[in-house]
N, C-alpha and C positions, 0 to 999 in steps of 0.2 A: 161462251163458256163462262160460268160463274163459280167461284170457290170462296169458301169462308175460312178464316184463320184467326188467331189471337193477335192482338196488338196491345201489349202492356196491360192486359186485363179487360179490354173491350174488344168487340168483334171488328174485324177488317174484312171487307168484301172486295174481291178482285173480279172485274168484268173485262173480258178480252175478246176481240175479234181480229180479223186480218189487218185492220188499220189502226185500231185504238186499244190501249190498255188503261183501265181506270181502277184506282184503288180508293175506297171510301171507308171511313171509320165511324163508329157510333158516337164518338165524342164530337159534339158539334155538327153531326151529320156531314163531316168535312171531307172534301176531296184531298186525299193525301198525295196522290200521284195521277198524272195524266200524260200518256205518251202516244205520239203519232209515229207509227213505224219505228218504234224504239226510241224516238227522240223526245226528251222531256219538254213539255210545253206549259206546264203549270207548276207553281211553287208548292212545296209541302215540307213538313218537318219529318225527321227520322224517328222521333220517339214521342210517346204520349206526354211525357214530362215537358217537352218543348211546346206542345200545344197548350198545356196547362199554364205555362209561363208566358206564352206569347201574348202580345197586345194589339196585333194587327188583323185579327179575324181571319187568319190565313186559311183559305179553302172552306170556311164554315158557312152554314146556313144561319142568317141573322134574322131576328124577329123579336117581339111580334111586329114591330114596325121598323123596316130598314131605313137607314139614314137618320136625320135629326128631327126632333120635335122641340120647337123653341120654348124656352121657359120651363121645360119638363112638365107640361100640363096641357090639357085640352078639355073642351066641353062637348058632351054628347048627350042628347036627349034632355037638355037643360041641367045636367049635372056635371060638375067640374071634377076631373080626375087628375090627381097629383102623381107623377111618375118618379121612378128612380132617376136621379140626375147623375150622369157619369162623364159629362164633358162640360165642366163649369156649371152654368145654370141650365144646360140643355140635356136632353136625353138622346143618346146615340145608339142606334142598332138595338133598341129594346131596353137599355139600361144596364146597370152593373150586374154581373153574373148571369147574363141572359142566355139565349139559346145556343150561342157558340160555346158556352161553358157547361152545357147539359149533356147527359148521356141519352141519346135517342135509342129507340128500339129498331134494330135492323132485321130485315127478312128478305129472302129471295122470293120474288113474285114473278114467275115465268122467266122472261128474258131480262128482267129488271131487278134492281135492289130498291126496296122501299124502306124509308126511315120514318118513324112516327114519334110524336112527342105530345104528352098531355100537359098543357099549361093551365094551372088552376086559376079560378077567379081571383082577382087581386094581385096576380103575379106581376111584380114590379109596378103595381098600381093600375094595370090595365083591367078593364071590366070583362066579365064573362069567362067561363071555362072554355078553352080552345083545344081542340084536337087537331094538330098540324101534321102534315105529311110532306115529304119530298121524295120523288122517285127518279132514279138515275137509270137511263137506258142508252145503250150504244146502238146506233143505226148506221152501219157502214163507217164513213169518216165523220160522223156526227155524234155528239153527246147531247141528249135531250134531258132537260131537267124540268119536271112537273111539280108544281106547288099546289097543295090542297089544304083545306081547313074547314072546320065547322065550329060553331059556338052555341052555347045555350043562352046567351044574352047579347044584346047589341054591343059591338065593340069596334075597334079599328084593327085592321089586319093587313099587313103588307110585307111578307118575308121576301128574301132574295138570297142568292148565292154570292159569296164574297171570295171567289177564286181569283188568284193573281196569275197572270200569264207572262211568260217570257218566251216568245216564239223562236228566238235565236238559241235558247237553252241556257244562256249565261250572259253576264255583263249587263250593261244598262239597257233600258228599253227606250231611251230617248231618241234613238235612230229608227225605231219602228215607225212605219208609215201607217197612219190612221185615217179612216174616212168614217164620218158619222152622219147618218141621214136625219138631220135635225132641222126643225123649223124655228128653233129658238133655244135660248139658254136662260135659266133662272137667275135673276139678279139676287145677290147675297149681301147680307150685312156683315159686320166685322166678326160675328160669331158663326158664320157659315149658315145662317138661317135665311130662307127666302124672304124678300121684301114684299112679294106678291106680284112683282113685275116680271114679265117675260121679255127678254131683250133679243134683238136679232142676233143670230149666230154669225157674227162677222169678226173681222180682224183675227186676233189670236184664237177665237172660237169658231172660225170658219173651217170646218172639216168636210165641206161639200165635195172636195176632190182630195185624193190621198196626198198626205204630206207628213213629214217627220213630226213626231210629238214635240220634241225640242225643249219643252219646259214643263214645269209642274202644273198639274190640274187636280182639282177636287170639286167638280162642277156637275150640275144636273142639266142634261140636254133633253129638250122636248122633242119626241120622235114624230116623224111624218107618218110612219106606218110600221109594219111589223119587221121590216128589214132595218135593223138598228145600226150596225157598224161593221166595218171590215178592217182588219189589221194585217199587215204584211211585214215579215222580217225573215232573213236567211232563206229565202225561197219558199216560205210557207205562208199560206193565207188562212186566216180565221174569219169566218162570217158569223155574226150573231143575229138571230131573229127572235122576236118576242112579242107577246100581246100586252105587255106592260106599256104604259104611255110615256115612260121616260127612261133615261139611262144615266146613271152616275159614272163619270169617268174620273178615275183616281190613279195617279201615276206613282203611287208607293213612296211618297216623300218621306214618310216616317217608318218605313219598313226597317225592322231591326235585323240583327244577326240571325242566321248566316247569310241573309239575302242582301242587305244594304239598301240605302236610299236609291229609288228608281230601279230596283232589281226586278220589279214586276209591275204590271198595270192591272187594275181591276175595271171591268165594265159590268156594272150592276143593274140589271133590269129592275125597275121599281115604279111605285107611285111617286108623286112629287114629294120632296121633303116637307115636313111641317104641314102636310095636307089637312090634318084634322083642325088646324087653326086658320084655314083659308077656304071659305065656302065656295069660292070660284075655281078652286083647283079640282081635278077629278077626284071623286070621293073614294076614300079608302075604308069606308064603313062596311062592316060585315054584320048583317042582321041575324038574329037568332033563327035557326032553322035553315039558313041559306048555306050553300056549298060554294066555297072559294075555289076557283081553278085558274091558274096562270101557268105559262110555260116559257122556257128559253131554250134555244137550240144553238150549240156552238159547233160549227162545221169547219173541218180542216181539210186542206188540199194544197197541192203544189201551186205556187204562184208568187 
C-alpha cells in the first residue's frame, strides 16, 4: 500500500506492508520514518523546518558524490574542476546546498516510490547535466534502495543514502553489535581524506565477528562482496547488501538535537572517498550516454 500526503509544502509518501512502514519526503528524497512491526528503526525529523535546519544529512540522499573529495577539486579528461568546499578545504557529500537540500520530484511507480532530480551542468562545480533517481521499494522485511543516473557529459557520480539507524529505538547505539564483511579499511589523513593506502581491517577495525560498536567511527571499509554488514540490537537484526565496493561506517558523533551524539549510526554504501583523485581506486566516472545503476537492501528480522 502506498499513499501520498502533504508535509509542510512538499509531498510525503508512505509505503507499508505487513512488516515495514516507510515514509519518504521530496525534500532531500529523505527517509523520514522506517518502522519494523511498528518499532522505529531509523531517525527522522518531525517537521520540514527541522530538515532545513539540520546539518547531519538525516535520512537524505547525498550526491553528486557521497563522502569527501580532497581539496575540493579533481581532474577529468585533462580538465580540472573546482568544487564547492563545505568542509574546510574539502567537498563533503556534493558541496554546500547540495542534493540533501533540494526538492526532488516524487511519484508512485507500481509498488515503489521513485524520486528524480535534474542537476544542471556546473552544479557545485561538477561537469555534465545529470538526471538522478532513487527508488524505494518494500519487499517483505526488506527496504530496497535503487540509485540511477544519466549524464550528457563525462562526470563523476556516486550518490548514496544517509539514513541513520537505531535498532533499539532510542538511547545510544554504542552497544549495538556490528559485523562488517570487509577486507580492509582506508587509511585517512587529518582531514578524513584517504592517503591511498588500504590497511588491514584489524584491531578496532576488525568487525569480522559481531561485537559492540563501543567507540566513534567515521571510516570507509572495503567490502569483500555484496553482503556488507549486519547489526543487532534489542532482538532485531539488520543485514545490508549492496553492489557498491565500499561502506562508510559513521556512528553519529556530531548528530544534533533531538537525537544527540551516538543516537544513530549510518552505514553508507559508496565508492571510495576521493576516488576521482586516486586512479588506483575503483572508478566513479560516469560517461555521457551511460546509465548508472547501483542498489542497497536493508533487511530486518528477529535476531
